[in-house]
C-alpha positions in Angstrom: 98.4 110.5 60.0 99.9 109.8 63.3 97.4 108.4 66.2 98.1 110.6 69.4 97.0 109.2 72.8 95.6 111.7 75.0 94.5 111.4 78.8 92.0 114.2 80.2 89.7 114.9 83.2 86.0 114.5 82.6 83.8 117.5 84.0 82.8 114.5 86.6 86.5 114.3 87.8 87.0 110.8 85.8 90.5 110.4 84.1 89.8 109.5 80.5 92.2 108.2 77.8 91.3 108.5 74.2 92.9 108.4 70.8 93.0 111.1 67.8 94.0 110.7 64.3 96.4 114.2 63.4 99.3 115.0 61.2 101.2 116.5 64.1 101.0 117.3 67.3 100.1 120.8 66.8 97.2 119.8 65.1 95.9 117.2 67.7 96.1 119.8 70.3 94.5 122.6 68.4 91.5 119.8 67.9 91.2 118.9 71.1 91.1 122.0 72.4 88.2 122.9 69.7 86.6 120.5 71.8 86.8 122.1 75.0 89.3 119.3 76.3 92.4 119.9 78.0 95.0 117.1 78.2 96.8 116.3 80.9 98.9 114.2 78.6 99.3 113.5 75.0 101.8 111.6 73.0 102.4 109.9 69.5 101.2 106.1 69.7 103.7 103.4 69.0 106.8 106.0 70.0 109.1 104.1 71.7 112.5 105.6 72.7 114.1 102.8 74.3 113.5 100.7 71.2 114.7 103.5 68.8 118.1 104.3 70.7 118.8 100.2 71.1 118.1 99.3 68.0 120.8 97.5 65.7 123.0 99.6 63.6 124.7 99.0 60.8 128.0 100.3 61.6 130.9 97.4 61.7 132.8 97.4 64.5 136.2 98.1 62.5 134.7 100.9 61.3 133.5 102.0 64.7 137.0 101.9 65.9 138.6 103.8 62.9 136.1 106.7 64.0 136.9 106.9 67.3 140.4 107.0 66.8 
């Protein structure tokens, strides 16, 4: 199960951030809807796009040169 962080506005107009565990985003959204919570935003916890895009690769420079030709 993944952990999703969601932000919502409470009935007294406070902005609240909480977490919910679910298998996927749709399941998390369905759970919140059943609880009458309409999230302002919801995202998977622990996912960092920059970290994913800049992580080291196992491609050697000579392989990259051969591929690019």
